N, C-alpha and C positions, 0 to 999 in steps of 0.2 A: 839912386842909380835908376836909369831908365831900363825898361825890359830889353831893349835891343843891345844894351851894354852888358847884360847879364851873362850870356854864354861865354864871351872871351874872359870875363872876370872869373867865372867858375873854372875855366880851363887852367888858369895859373894859380888859383887859390887853394885847390885841393888835389890830392893824389887819388887816382882811381884804380880799382873800384873803391867806393866809399859807402859806408852805412848812413842811413838817414839821421841817426842819432849823432854821428860825428859832424854831419853838415849842420845840424841844428846847434850843436855845441860851439862850432867854430864860426858859423856865418848866420846864426839865427837872428841876430839883431840888425843885419844889413837891410836897409829899406829899399823897396822898389816903388818908384813914384809913378803916379798916374798922370798922363799928359793932360795939360789944360785945367787941372783942378788941384786943390790942396789936399791930396789924399796919398797916403803911403800904406804899404803892406810890407811886413817883414818876411824874410825868407823862412823864418821859423813858423809863421802863420801859414805860409803856402805849403809847408811840409806836413802840417797837421794831419791831412788825410792819409798820409803814408806812415803808418805806425812803425813798421819795422822794415821798410824798403831799403834796398841796396841799389846803387847806381853804378853802372859799368863805365860810364863816360860823362864828360861835361855836357854833351848833347842830350843824353838821357835825363840827366838832372834838370837841365834847362827846359826840356819839353814838359817834364812833370810840373815844374814851377809855373810855366806859362799857362798850362791847362787849368791851373787853380787860381789864376787871376780873376778878379770879379769884373763886372761890366764897366766900372770906372776906367779900366785900362783899354777898353774897346774904342776904336776910332769912331767915325760917324756912324751912328746906328741906322739900320735899315737902308744903307747906301748900297746901290747895285749899279755898276757901270755897264751891265750887259742888257739892260732893257727894263721894261716896266715890271712891277711886282704883281703878284696875284691879288685879286680883289679881296680875298679873305684875310689878308694880313692886317694887323692892328697898328701899323706904323704909317709914317708919311708915305705918300705915293709919289713916284718919280715925275708925274705930270705936273704936280704942284710945287715940287722942290727941285727945280732945275738949277744945275751948277755948271759953269763953264770954266 
C-alpha cells in the first residue's frame, strides 16, 4: 500500500484508542511501498521506535508511521519550488536542475 492510502486504511482497520502492540499484532505485516523503487517497509518496522505507545486516532497513528519512513519514500530530493538553494547545501542546485 502507498503511504497516501495508509490513513484511510488505518481508520477502518482499527478501533481507537489503540496500543502499539495491538497495531503490531493486527497490522504488523502490512507493507508500505516506496514510490518508484522496489522497496517496502512493514507497519511493524515503522512502529519499532514506539515501544509502548498508544494512539488516540487514525491520524495520530498515521503521523507516527509517516515520520518513521526512510528516504526511499521521499519524493524528489533537494527539490525546492520557492527559489535557489543556499550555497552550503550538498545537493543539486536549482540553476543546474531546472524542471518545467
